[in-house]
DRENMI-400054 format. One record per residue (C-alpha): residue number from 1; x, y, z. Coordinates in Angstrom, 2 decimals. Layout:
! residues N
num, xx, yy, zz
NUM, X, Y, Z
...
END
This chain:
! residues 404
num, xx, yy, zz
1, -20.13, 15.62, -20.18
2, -17.35, 17.85, -19.46
3, -14.75, 17.31, -17.07
4, -16.19, 18.33, -14.18
5, -19.20, 16.43, -14.70
6, -17.17, 13.25, -15.79
7, -15.27, 14.04, -12.40
8, -18.25, 14.44, -9.96
9, -19.86, 10.99, -11.68
10, -17.00, 9.14, -11.19
11, -17.11, 10.48, -7.39
12, -20.43, 9.45, -6.98
13, -19.95, 6.05, -8.02
14, -17.14, 5.99, -6.04
15, -19.45, 6.59, -2.48
16, -22.17, 4.54, -4.35
17, -20.02, 1.74, -3.74
18, -18.86, 2.91, -0.37
19, -22.32, 3.06, 0.38
20, -22.49, -0.95, -0.08
21, -19.54, -1.64, 1.41
22, -17.90, 0.05, 3.92
23, -14.45, 1.26, 3.66
24, -14.61, 0.99, -0.37
25, -14.01, 4.63, -0.04
26, -10.64, 4.66, 1.74
27, -10.80, 8.32, 2.21
28, -13.17, 11.25, 0.45
29, -12.19, 15.05, 1.26
30, -14.62, 16.25, -1.27
31, -17.91, 17.86, -1.54
32, -20.03, 16.92, 1.37
33, -22.79, 17.37, -0.52
34, -22.49, 14.90, -2.89
35, -22.17, 12.39, -0.43
36, -25.68, 13.60, 1.20
37, -26.87, 13.10, -2.15
38, -26.11, 9.52, -2.43
39, -26.99, 9.05, 1.29
40, -30.51, 10.38, 0.64
41, -30.74, 7.33, -2.55
42, -32.17, 4.21, -2.45
43, -29.78, 1.39, -1.77
44, -27.43, 0.97, -5.02
45, -27.53, -2.43, -6.88
46, -24.10, -3.59, -8.07
47, -25.20, -5.16, -10.92
48, -26.15, -1.68, -12.29
49, -22.61, 0.08, -10.56
50, -21.11, -2.27, -12.88
51, -23.12, -0.76, -16.05
52, -22.50, 2.69, -14.93
53, -19.20, 2.45, -14.43
54, -18.92, 0.77, -18.05
55, -20.79, 3.89, -19.61
56, -18.50, 6.16, -17.60
57, -15.63, 4.32, -18.74
58, -17.19, 4.93, -22.21
59, -17.19, 8.66, -21.66
60, -14.18, 9.15, -20.36
61, -12.24, 7.79, -23.04
62, -14.10, 9.79, -25.74
63, -14.21, 12.85, -23.93
64, -11.29, 15.87, -24.34
65, -9.43, 14.99, -21.27
66, -5.36, 15.32, -20.59
67, -3.96, 11.95, -21.67
68, -2.90, 11.59, -17.64
69, -6.48, 11.48, -16.27
70, -8.25, 10.14, -18.95
71, -5.82, 6.66, -18.37
72, -6.38, 7.09, -14.63
73, -10.14, 7.44, -15.16
74, -10.66, 4.69, -17.57
75, -8.30, 2.43, -15.10
76, -10.07, 3.17, -12.30
77, -13.40, 2.73, -14.05
78, -12.34, -0.78, -14.62
79, -11.56, -1.40, -11.89
80, -15.39, -0.31, -10.72
81, -16.93, -2.70, -12.84
82, -15.17, -5.62, -11.98
83, -15.90, -4.92, -8.15
84, -19.70, -4.21, -9.05
85, -20.26, -7.73, -11.26
86, -17.95, -9.81, -8.14
87, -20.58, -8.14, -5.67
88, -23.67, -8.57, -7.71
89, -22.47, -12.87, -7.65
90, -20.65, -13.02, -10.63
91, -17.84, -15.63, -9.99
92, -14.71, -14.61, -12.23
93, -11.66, -16.60, -12.00
94, -9.18, -15.14, -9.45
95, -6.14, -13.89, -12.05
96, -8.79, -11.89, -14.38
97, -10.47, -10.50, -11.02
98, -6.79, -9.22, -10.15
99, -6.52, -7.85, -13.34
100, -9.27, -5.53, -13.90
101, -9.06, -4.71, -10.64
102, -5.26, -4.03, -10.17
103, -3.34, -3.77, -13.75
104, -1.53, -6.70, -13.04
105, -0.75, -9.78, -13.30
106, 0.07, -11.80, -10.01
107, 2.64, -14.58, -10.32
108, 4.05, -16.93, -7.53
109, 7.45, -17.11, -6.23
110, 10.39, -19.59, -6.80
111, 11.29, -21.90, -3.52
112, 14.59, -22.09, -5.18
113, 15.03, -18.47, -4.76
114, 12.99, -19.06, -1.19
115, 16.58, -21.51, 0.20
116, 18.79, -18.91, -1.57
117, 17.81, -16.40, 0.98
118, 17.10, -18.98, 3.84
119, 20.85, -20.03, 3.54
120, 21.97, -16.07, 3.43
121, 19.59, -15.85, 6.67
122, 21.40, -18.71, 8.31
123, 25.12, -17.02, 7.46
124, 23.77, -13.41, 9.09
125, 21.47, -14.92, 12.01
126, 23.66, -15.68, 14.98
127, 22.30, -18.47, 17.71
128, 21.27, -22.02, 17.63
129, 17.92, -23.70, 16.67
130, 16.41, -23.89, 13.44
131, 16.22, -20.41, 11.04
132, 12.75, -19.50, 12.29
133, 13.94, -20.25, 15.85
134, 17.04, -18.04, 15.62
135, 15.07, -15.08, 13.21
136, 12.25, -15.19, 16.54
137, 15.11, -14.50, 18.73
138, 17.40, -11.87, 16.62
139, 13.16, -10.00, 16.76
140, 12.75, -10.44, 20.38
141, 15.63, -8.35, 20.80
142, 14.44, -4.88, 19.16
143, 10.92, -5.68, 20.50
144, 9.77, -2.61, 21.19
145, 7.79, -2.14, 24.72
146, 4.06, -1.65, 24.74
147, 4.77, 1.02, 26.71
148, 7.41, 2.84, 24.69
149, 5.49, 2.23, 21.50
150, 4.00, 5.65, 21.19
151, 6.85, 7.47, 22.09
152, 9.02, 5.41, 19.58
153, 6.28, 6.28, 16.80
154, 6.66, 9.97, 17.86
155, 10.09, 9.88, 17.64
156, 10.55, 7.90, 14.21
157, 8.08, 10.17, 12.27
158, 9.61, 13.30, 13.45
159, 13.24, 12.31, 12.09
160, 11.74, 10.95, 8.69
161, 9.26, 14.34, 8.59
162, 12.18, 16.03, 8.81
163, 14.36, 14.38, 6.29
164, 11.04, 14.21, 3.64
165, 10.33, 17.98, 4.37
166, 13.70, 18.54, 3.15
167, 13.69, 16.41, -0.08
168, 10.20, 16.46, -1.36
169, 8.28, 19.55, 0.11
170, 5.25, 19.03, 2.73
171, 1.93, 21.87, 2.49
172, 2.17, 24.20, 5.25
173, 0.23, 23.18, 8.54
174, 0.08, 19.35, 7.59
175, 0.25, 16.71, 10.78
176, -0.54, 12.96, 11.58
177, -1.53, 11.91, 14.31
178, -1.25, 8.14, 15.62
179, -3.28, 6.31, 18.05
180, -2.95, 2.79, 19.30
181, -5.69, -0.17, 18.77
182, -6.24, -4.20, 19.08
183, -8.26, -6.43, 17.09
184, -7.65, -5.00, 13.53
185, -6.61, -7.33, 10.65
186, -3.34, -4.95, 9.27
187, -0.54, -3.16, 11.37
188, -1.02, 0.17, 10.56
189, -3.43, 2.17, 8.25
190, -3.85, 5.92, 7.13
191, -6.91, 7.84, 7.63
192, -6.62, 10.85, 5.69
193, -9.29, 13.76, 6.79
194, -8.29, 16.51, 4.56
195, -6.33, 19.58, 4.93
196, -3.07, 17.97, 4.64
197, -4.26, 15.75, 7.83
198, -3.85, 12.54, 8.58
199, -5.21, 9.82, 11.78
200, -2.47, 6.84, 11.24
201, -3.69, 3.72, 13.49
202, -1.15, 1.24, 14.48
203, -1.97, -1.96, 15.88
204, -0.38, -3.40, 18.89
205, -1.61, -7.00, 18.42
206, 1.43, -7.65, 16.21
207, 4.24, -6.66, 17.74
208, 6.64, -4.20, 16.88
209, 10.29, -4.17, 16.71
210, 12.94, -0.99, 15.98
211, 13.66, -2.83, 13.15
212, 10.27, -2.14, 11.38
213, 9.17, 0.67, 13.11
214, 10.88, 3.27, 10.50
215, 9.09, 1.08, 8.00
216, 5.66, 0.95, 8.74
217, 5.62, 5.01, 10.10
218, 7.49, 5.51, 6.58
219, 4.95, 3.76, 5.03
220, 1.64, 5.37, 6.43
221, 2.83, 9.24, 6.46
222, 6.58, 9.86, 5.34
223, 6.95, 9.59, 2.70
224, 4.15, 7.54, 2.09
225, 0.06, 7.62, 2.16
226, 0.05, 10.75, 4.38
227, 2.78, 12.51, 2.07
228, 0.90, 11.34, -1.21
229, -2.39, 12.31, -0.13
230, -0.96, 16.07, 1.35
231, 0.96, 16.44, -2.12
232, -1.89, 15.31, -4.57
233, -4.51, 17.26, -3.04
234, -2.15, 20.25, -3.08
235, -1.55, 19.90, -6.70
236, -3.83, 18.00, -8.20
237, -7.11, 18.84, -6.18
238, -6.31, 22.63, -5.24
239, -4.17, 23.80, -8.28
240, -5.47, 21.77, -11.31
241, -9.09, 21.41, -10.11
242, -8.92, 17.54, -10.27
243, -11.73, 16.72, -8.11
244, -11.55, 12.67, -8.75
245, -8.99, 12.60, -6.44
246, -10.79, 13.73, -3.25
247, -11.86, 10.25, -3.20
248, -9.39, 7.07, -3.22
249, -11.09, 3.67, -3.67
250, -9.81, 0.44, -2.43
251, -9.23, -2.47, -5.01
252, -8.31, -0.13, -7.82
253, -5.25, 0.41, -9.55
254, -3.78, 4.06, -7.78
255, -3.31, 1.33, -4.74
256, -1.28, -0.66, -6.51
257, 0.68, 2.66, -6.81
258, -0.04, 4.26, -3.35
259, 1.20, 0.84, -1.66
260, 4.96, 0.30, -3.81
261, 5.48, 3.77, -3.32
262, 4.61, 3.44, 0.43
263, 6.96, -0.22, 0.71
264, 9.44, 2.26, -1.08
265, 9.27, 5.15, 1.32
266, 12.77, 4.26, 3.33
267, 14.29, 3.78, 0.29
268, 13.73, 6.87, -0.49
269, 13.47, 9.18, 2.34
270, 16.83, 7.63, 4.16
271, 17.87, 4.79, 1.68
272, 21.35, 2.55, 1.95
273, 22.07, 3.31, 5.79
274, 19.04, 3.55, 7.18
275, 19.52, 1.12, 10.36
276, 22.36, 2.89, 11.35
277, 20.26, 5.78, 10.90
278, 17.38, 4.47, 12.60
279, 19.62, 2.62, 15.66
280, 20.46, 6.56, 16.55
281, 16.67, 7.47, 16.45
282, 15.92, 4.67, 19.51
283, 19.20, 4.85, 21.15
284, 17.93, 8.34, 22.53
285, 15.23, 6.22, 23.54
286, 17.31, 3.56, 25.26
287, 15.81, 1.22, 22.79
288, 18.80, -0.85, 21.35
289, 19.33, -1.54, 17.56
290, 21.60, -3.45, 15.92
291, 20.86, -1.31, 12.77
292, 23.61, -2.62, 10.42
293, 22.32, -6.32, 11.33
294, 18.81, -5.40, 10.80
295, 19.71, -3.10, 7.40
296, 20.77, -6.93, 6.11
297, 18.35, -9.22, 7.48
298, 16.00, -6.83, 5.63
299, 17.65, -6.68, 2.37
300, 17.53, -10.68, 2.48
301, 13.81, -10.75, 3.77
302, 12.68, -8.53, 0.50
303, 13.40, -11.65, -1.53
304, 10.63, -13.52, 0.02
305, 8.44, -10.89, -0.76
306, 6.37, -13.13, -3.20
307, 5.56, -15.82, -0.44
308, 2.85, -13.66, 0.45
309, 1.34, -13.68, -3.11
310, 1.74, -17.40, -3.32
311, -0.52, -17.70, -0.23
312, -3.18, -15.74, -1.63
313, -2.96, -17.72, -4.99
314, -3.10, -20.99, -2.95
315, -6.50, -18.89, -0.78
316, -8.03, -17.83, -3.80
317, -7.44, -19.55, -7.13
318, -6.51, -22.66, -6.03
319, -8.80, -23.55, -3.24
320, -6.44, -24.68, -0.60
321, -6.82, -25.31, 3.16
322, -6.28, -22.44, 4.77
323, -4.08, -24.87, 7.31
324, -1.68, -25.42, 3.84
325, -1.70, -22.24, 3.44
326, -0.73, -21.24, 7.30
327, 2.10, -23.97, 6.61
328, 3.25, -21.92, 3.39
329, 3.65, -18.53, 5.19
330, 5.11, -20.54, 8.10
331, 7.74, -22.59, 6.08
332, 9.21, -19.79, 4.02
333, 8.33, -16.39, 5.96
334, 9.77, -18.60, 8.77
335, 6.56, -16.95, 10.58
336, 5.08, -17.79, 14.26
337, 1.80, -19.33, 13.25
338, -0.61, -16.74, 15.24
339, 1.18, -13.66, 12.72
340, 0.54, -16.15, 9.86
341, -3.24, -16.28, 10.77
342, -3.28, -13.04, 10.93
343, -2.28, -12.49, 7.82
344, -4.47, -15.13, 6.16
345, -7.26, -13.24, 8.55
346, -6.45, -10.19, 6.31
347, -6.56, -12.08, 2.89
348, -9.72, -13.41, 3.46
349, -11.59, -10.33, 4.57
350, -14.31, -9.61, 1.78
351, -12.96, -6.10, 0.97
352, -9.37, -6.78, 1.11
353, -9.20, -10.70, 0.04
354, -7.04, -9.74, -3.17
355, -5.33, -6.78, -1.82
356, -2.39, -8.33, -0.84
357, -1.09, -8.13, -4.55
358, -0.96, -4.41, -4.10
359, 1.93, -4.98, -1.67
360, 3.92, -7.61, -3.62
361, 3.42, -6.40, -7.26
362, 3.81, -2.24, -6.25
363, 6.76, -2.75, -4.79
364, 8.37, -5.01, -7.63
365, 7.28, -2.65, -10.28
366, 8.02, 1.04, -8.60
367, 11.04, -0.42, -7.85
368, 12.38, -1.52, -11.11
369, 11.09, 1.80, -12.61
370, 13.18, 3.69, -9.65
371, 16.39, 1.77, -10.62
372, 15.91, 2.04, -14.32
373, 15.18, 5.43, -14.63
374, 17.21, 7.18, -17.12
375, 21.02, 8.69, -16.07
376, 19.67, 12.30, -15.96
377, 16.98, 11.74, -13.42
378, 17.95, 11.65, -9.96
379, 16.11, 8.93, -7.51
380, 14.20, 11.64, -5.32
381, 12.98, 13.34, -8.86
382, 11.84, 10.20, -10.24
383, 9.82, 9.49, -6.61
384, 8.69, 12.71, -6.54
385, 6.53, 11.75, -9.87
386, 4.87, 9.03, -7.79
387, 3.89, 11.19, -5.12
388, 2.37, 14.37, -7.56
389, 1.20, 12.60, -10.89
390, -2.00, 9.90, -11.26
391, -0.25, 7.49, -12.31
392, -1.41, 4.01, -13.05
393, 0.54, 0.29, -13.58
394, 0.02, 0.44, -17.21
395, 1.62, 4.42, -17.54
396, 4.26, 2.61, -15.53
397, 4.92, -0.48, -17.80
398, 4.86, 1.69, -20.58
399, 7.54, 3.92, -19.30
400, 9.88, 0.98, -18.74
401, 9.14, -0.78, -21.98
402, 10.33, 2.73, -23.63
403, 13.72, 1.91, -21.96
404, 14.19, -1.87, -23.15
END
């Protein structure tokens, strides 16, 4: 098959997975005829999809393709083969599943590091009571009232969009529409519609704060998921005609890059001083935020990032009771029980069960890649590559290895 035929077969395969499990294709903006074709086929068999993914991967490796394109498709097809086997009932060790789907090895954190982070938090947080109580009191003070959430979202989005347009550029006519939802296992979700348009759903149930809303908007929109979709749509799809990028598939290596760059969005768009910057944005709305303290606390909380992955491994690798997983999250992340149970619900969802790893390992891998860039490369140029290129974790690690 030539490159166009290979890309079309990959897209068809992704759409067949989405027919098996709704939401497997996070977005599809390609030829509607391909979706109609899949809709008219007999229900797909997951075992056959796994075999088809393996065969297509072999064809990709033998084809004359640009190396970044070959590497991306091969990584994605490895993940699809694993998902097909899982859907067909094959039992895989959880670590093997994560490595096949995401090209990363999940690792537990260090309790000693968690304890050091807790001591630093204790020194930062005012008040009396337990550390968890003091953190909750601090967070209550910058809670965004439910009736102000929409206006706060739009204010932060506008401020971030201005910075992203100046730093990374955006296609003409791009837009984001925000809507408030409830009863979802996530706090925010980007739905890319094509044509440089996104709908971002924000879950009101989790409660949103002035200190975390900038991170959420940066993650979902500017310069996170929406910006990545727009720039890859403009470049890889419309300019280069790499139609495999008209579909975004969950539980694949591209998710590690997408979630890592999204979690680094505020770092890329604003950088140090984002707390006082956010405080100015909210001051115009009459919402108070101690931006400097919020930024310092966030820096310490980032060192507790792997607690979420600990919980994931406890649940799916070790077979721990949910009560123990919730307790682990409460102890080290200082989470209220309701929030911890909400997170475990996400980890138990059949589609999203391994997905927490993309946030943890994606952030760690890409933060190191950004920090260890060549002296001749700016952080903006480095981040722009994440927005524009079809990178996968294996490629990022290879670049890091050449720096040693």
